[in-house]
N, C-alpha and C positions, 0 to 999 in steps of 0.2 A: 241821450245824446246821439247825434248822427256821426257820420265819418268826419265831417269838418270839425265838429266839436271835439272829438277825440284827438284829431290831428293837432289842434291848438293846445290841448292839454299836454300831449306828449312833447311838443316843442318847448313848453315851459319847464317840463321835467328835465328835458335834455340840457337846457341852459343851466339849470341848477346843478345837475350832476357834473357837467363839464367844469363849472366854476369851482365846485367843492373838490373835484379830483385834482385840479391844479394846485389848490392849497394843500391837499393831502400829500402830493408828491414832493412839495418843498419842505415839509416839516421834518425836523430831526429829533425834537424832544418827544419822548414817549407819551407824556401827558397830552401834548397837542395832537399827536398822531391819533391817540385814542378818541379825543374829542371830535376831531374832524371826521374820523372813521365812523363814529356813531351817526353823524349827520349824513354821511354818504350811505350808510346802511339804511337809514330812514328813507332817503330818496329812492333807493333801489326797491324797498318794500312798496312804496307808493307806485313806482313804475310797474312792478309786477302785478299789483292789485288792479291797476288801470287796464293792463293788457288782458287780464282774466275777465274783467267785466266787459271790455269792448271788442274782444277778438271776433265775435259774431257780427259786429256792426262795421268794423273798419274795412276799407277796400284795399285793393292791391297796392296802390300808390303809398298809402299809409304803412302797410306791412313792409314795403321795401325800405321806407325811411326808418322803421323800427329795427330791421335786421342790419342795415348799414350802421346805425348808431351803436348797436350792440357790438358789432365786430370792431368798430373804430375805438370805442371807449374802454373795452375790457382789457386789452393787452397792457401790461406794465412790466418792463424789464423782460425777463425770460419767462414770466408766468402771467397770471391774471390779477387784476386789482381785487384784493381780498374782500373789502367791505361790500362790494356790489356784485361779485362774480356769480354767486349761487342764485340770487334772485334774478339776475339778468339772464342767465342760461335757462332757468325755469320759465321765464317769460318767452324766450325764444322757442322753447319746446312747446309751450302753450299755443303759440302762433302756428308752428309747423304741424301740430296735431290736428288743427282745423283744416281738413283736406282741401277746401277751395284755395287757401293761401299756398299750401305746398304744391298743388298742381299747377299753379300759375307762375312758378319760379322758372325763369329762363336758364339756359345752359350756363351762362357766365355767372349769374348769381348763385346757381347751384354749386358750381365749382368753388366759388369763394366761401360759401357756407361749409361745404365738405372739407375744404382745406383748413378752415378755421378749427373745426372739430378735431380733425386728425392731428394737426400740429400741436394743439394744447393737451390732447390725451397723451401723446408721445412725450411731450415736455414734462408733464406732471409725473409720469411713471419713469422718466429717465431712460426711455427706450432708445437704443441704438441698433436699428435693424437693417442689416444689409444682406448681401448675397455672397458671402465669402466662400472659400473652398470648403466643401463639406468635410466634417471630421471623419466621416465614413469614406475612406479612400477606396472607392469602388473602381473597378477596371474601366467603367464607362466615364468616370469622372463626374458623376452626377452631383448636383449642388443642392444644398439645403438652405432654408432660411434659418439664420442663427440669431439668437437674442443675447445681448449683453447689457448689463446694467451700468448706467452712468455713475461714476464715483463722485461727481461734482454736484454741488447744490448751488442754487442761484442765491446770491446775496442781495439781489435787487428785488426779487419777488417776495412779496409779503405773505404769500401762501406757504404753508409748511410743505417742504419738499421731501421726497422719499429719503430714508436714511442712506448713508454712504455704504453701508454693508447690509447684506441680506436682501429680502424680497421687498420691492417697492409697494407701499400701501396705496390703495385706491381711495381718493377723496371724493366728496359728493359732486364736485365740479365735473370730474371725469365721468362719473356715472351719468350725469345729466347730458353731457356732451355725447356719450355713447347712445343715449336714447334719441337725441337729435339726429345723429348719424343714421340710426335705424330708420327713422321716418323719412329722411332724405333718400335713402336707398330704396325705399318701398314706393316712392312716387312713380307713376306710370311712365313718365318721359325722362327718368333719371339717366344722364349720360354716363353710365357705369363703364362702358368700354373705354372711354377716354381717360378715366381716372382709376382704373381697376387696381393697378399696382400700389398706388398711394393708399387706397382704402384697405386693401388686403394687408399691407404692411402694418397699418395701425391695429386692425382687428386681431390679426394673428399675433402680433406682439403683445397686445393686451391679454389675450387668452393664455399665451405661454407664460406670461409673467405672474399670473394670479394662481396661487395654489388651491384656493377654495372658491366655492360658488358665491358670487356677490349678486347684488340687485342688477348689475349691468351685464351679467352673463347671458340671460335669455335674449335681451335685445342684441347683444353682440353676435350670438349665433344666428338670430333672425337676419341681421344685416349681412353676415357672411353667406347665408343661403341665398339672399337676394343677389349677391355678386356672383356666387357659383352658378346660379341659374342662368346667368348671362355668359360667363367666361368658360363654362364647361365645354362649349363647342367653339368659342371664338378665340380662346387663349389657352391652349392645351398645356403649354409649358408652365404657365402660372398656376393652373389647376394642379399640375403635378407637384409643384412646390408646396401648395397648400396641403395636398394630401400627405406629404412627408412631414410637415410641421404640425398638423392638427391631430394625427393619430394618437400621440401620447396624451394630448389634452382630453380626447374622448375617453381614453383608458382611465385617466385619473378622475374624470367627472361622471362616469357612466352610472355610478350608484346613486345619483341624485334622486331625491324623493319627489321632485316636482315633475308631474306628468308632461306639462307643456314644454318644459326645458328639455326633457329627454326626447320629446317628439322632434324638437329642432335639431338635436344631436343626431337622431336617426336620419333626418333629411340630409344633413351634412355628410353622413357616412354613405348614403345612397349616391350622392353627387360624386364623391371621390373614389368609389369602388372601381370604376373602369380604369382610372389612372393607377390605382394600387395594383390592379391585376396586370396591367402592362409593365409596370416597373419591376414587380416581383417576378412575373412570368419570364421576363427577359434577363433576369439575374443581375439587374443593375444596382441593387441595393440590398445587401445582407442586413444592414441596420434596420431598414424599413420592414423587412420580413420579421425580425425579432420584435419590433414594435407591434406589428399586426398579430403576432402570436400572443403577445400580452393583452391586446385588445380582445382577441377571441376568448381568452380565459376570463377577462372582465365581463364580457357578455354572458358567458355561461354562469359565472358566480352570481351575477345580478338576477338572471332569470331563475336559477334554481333556488334563490333565496326569497322569491316572492311568495306571498300568501296564495292559497288555492284560488281565492276569488279574483286574484289579479292574473291568473294564468288563462290561456285560451281554453274556453269551455266548449263542451260538446254542443250545447244549445246555441252557440254562435255559428255553427256550421250547418250547411245543407248538403244533401247527398244526391248528386246527379246520377243519371242512368249509367251503369258501367259500360254499356255498349255505345254510348254517345261519344263522339270525337271531341276531345278537349281543345278549346281555342283560347289561348292566353290573351288575345286581343279583345275578345268579348268578355272574358272573365279574368282580369289581371290578378285578382286576389283569389286564386283557386288552383287546385290540382286535379288530376284525373279522378281521384277517389272522393274528394270532398272540396267544397268551396265555402267561402266566407259569406255569411248572411249579410245582406245589404242593410245600410242605414245605421250601423252601430259603430260609432267612432272609436270607442274604447276597445271594442273587439278588433278593429283594424290595427291598433297599436300592438295588441297582444299577438296578432298574426305576423306583423312585420318582424318582431324580435326573433322568433325561431327561423324565419326566412333569412334574416341577416346572418345569423349564426351559421346556417347551412352554407350561405354564400362564402363566408370567410373560411370555413373549414374546407370547402371544395377548392377555394383559391390556394390555400396553403398546401394542400396535398398535391395539387397539380404542379405548383412551383417547386415543391420538394422533389417530385419525380423528374422535373426538368434539370435539376442540379446534378443528377447522376447521368453520366455518359452512357453510351451504348455498351461500353466494356465494363459497366458496373462500378467505375471509379469516380471519385469526386473530381471537381476541377483542380487545376494546378495549385491554386492558392490554398486549397483545403487538404492537400495530400498528407501534410504533417499533422493534421487534426483528426480526431475521431469522427468518422462519418456517421451522422445521425439524421436520417431523413424522417421528419415528423409525419406520422400517419394519424392525422386527427380523426379520420373516419373510424379507425380502430379504437381510439380513445372514446369516441362517442358511443360505440357499441358496448364498451366496458361500462360506461355510465348507464346505458340502457339496462344492464343487468345488475346495477347497484342495489344494495339493500336500503339505501337512503332514498326515501320516496320522492323527495323534491328533485334530486339529481336525476333519478330515473324518469320522472315525468318530463323534465326539461329535455332530456336526451330523446325520449320517444316522440315528443312533439317536433323536434328538429329533424329526425330521420326521414319523414316523408318528403320534406323540402330538399334534403340532401340527395335522396334517391332520384327525385325529379330533375335535379340539376346535374347529377353525376353521370358522365359518359361511361357506358359499360366498355371495358377493355376486353380484348380477345382472350387474354390470360384468365380473366375472371370467369368467362363462360365456356372456355374450351372443353372442359370436362364436366360441365353442369348440365343437368337434365331440365327440360322444360317443365313448368309447373303442371302442364296438362299431360305429362308422361303417365302412362297407365300404372307404372310402378309406384307413383305417388298417391294413387287413389285411396288406399287404406288410411293414409295420413289425412287427406281431405275429408274422408268420411268421419274420422274422429273429430276434426275441426267442426264439421257440420253439426254433429251431435252435441258438442260442447256449446256451440252457438245457440242451438235449439233449447238447451237447458238454461243458458244465461238470458235468453229472450223472455223467460218467465219472471225475471227479476226487473223491477222498475228502474233500478239504477243503471243496468247494463242492456236493457231491452233495445234501445234505439241503435246502438253500435252493433250489437249481435245480429239484428235483423239486416242491417246494411251489409255485413260480411256474408251472411247467408245469401243475400241477393246477388252479390258479386260471384260467389262460388257457383251458384246455379246459372247465372247469366252467361258466364264464359265456359260452362261445361267442365269445370274441374271435377264435378261429381255428376254423372248422368242421373237424370230424374228416376230412371227405372231402378236404380240401386237404393234410392231413399224413399220410394213411393209408399212402402209399408210404414215407415216411421212417420211420414207426413199424414197418412190416414189415421194413425194412432193419435197424433197430435190433434187432428180435427175432431175425433171422437171425444177427446177429453179437453177440448179447447179452453174451457173455463179455468182449468188447472194448469195445463201444459202449454197453452198458447201464449203469444206475446202479452206482456203485462200492460202495455200502453197502446193506444191508438195514435200512432205518429206516422210521419211520412215514410220511414223505412219499413215499418211493420205492414202498412197498407201496400207498399210497393212489392214486398216479398210475397204477400198473399196473391196479388195480381199475377205475378210471375209464376207462382205455383199453380194457379188455376189454368194459366195459359199452357204450361208444360203438361199438366194433367190431361188436358183435352187432346193432346197429340199422341198419347199412348193408350193402348188398350188395357182396360182393367175390369175385373169382374165384381168389384165392390159395388154394393147397392147404396153406398154412402152418398148423401146429398150435401156436398160441402157448402152450397150457397146458404142453406138455412142455418147451418152451424155458424158460418162466418157472420151472418146477420145478427144472430144472438150474441156472438162475441162483441160485435161492434156496439150493440146497444148497451151491453153490460159494462164495457170498458170506456165508453165515450164520456169525456168531461169537457165543458165549455172552454176551459183554459188551454186545452190541447190545440186550439185553433192556431196558436202562434207558430206551430211547427210547419204549417202549410202556407205561411205568408212569405 
């Protein structure tokens, strides 16, 4: 069939559904309601099947007729017509999922569809979401989005409504409507700015009302991120409200085992971090600070509970030259000492987790310091309470010394990001010596010798060689002080030399040869021949991946 054939078929189905729905709405006897409802369900199934078969063949005019029919026929009382609602909404999602149809929706039709989805999700969940005075009575009078559950159920809707007490249950209609809303918000020309508050109200209300992860949660976060990507710079006040409402949801759901779902939550957190920093930094919300502290703990617990294979691995990193100036614009996923290897999406997620933890820890510590005045006293409202300025950096250092391997590994991976973000204070370095101070040379000599020993181990070779390269490149240990040890390693290179031919081992040998040529030495040792023998004996074809 072509577009005209499908259009005629849909018109026949429309007439049948309209006729049966009128009969269904007038029935009072349960037996007749069931009988007519069965015929309606059959019509809806036929409609859905026809849409699935013809979605690739119908044109924009037919699609508009379908969407208008769905929006007009589904409402019944305060809800949706039960016999046809699920099949009809799935048919709508099928149409929207075909990108040519979604991309040709004009602004007026988009607003109608989005309002339809939002209205019925809120109605089914019994959401009453407003912007009342925040329960957290901060000095600035900041306001939160609050959720309350409706105690009334619709007597006219034939759909089962949420119970009058407890948490509203999500039905399949709302799940499908949330999927439709996600598709609408992802369309290139979606007029999000004109309807941002309506969409945020629905999505945030849904996420707050549901205690566990459902099928609709991933699309809900995807939809939320589509909106945040637009309003983060266009509607800062609304973004701030989202930040205050979504943090507890992130804390509650962060331990989800679905990688794609956690990825969407990470994107949400990245979008709202600037607003969290502003709100907490200015001391506008003590409640939000407590929520962020709980989120920080949830991040650490989830990260430290991961299996080793799900942690950031050494093989995921590349080691740049220690003397090269780090440029975050060129290498956004990188630090001065190491960068993420390109092209590994899973490794990117494992990189972002410790980076986010470091950002949250730094944010909390900075805001904690701001809460204490120059006289060392707390603000007026806290004078009768015990002053407790959380030093999350110190807590992270304690975890780095923990005997529990998982906690120690998580803390150690977070520390480089935190050091990179943390501004050094004058009190921290007033009485500290530079790392290159001559009094530290015995310590650096010991570290060099330890690294030389660990470089002979295959498991620790790459990291040890990189540290040796840093120590030598920035002159923490002059080459003249270690030249004898280097010559001894070269003489017994098969036993004492690096265990692997990798990027860092080759780099440290190049640096050693460069340093060796700048000093006078009486040794008749020919390092080139020994290094060539080492290269031939240690080289394996699989090691090529370290140089890509």
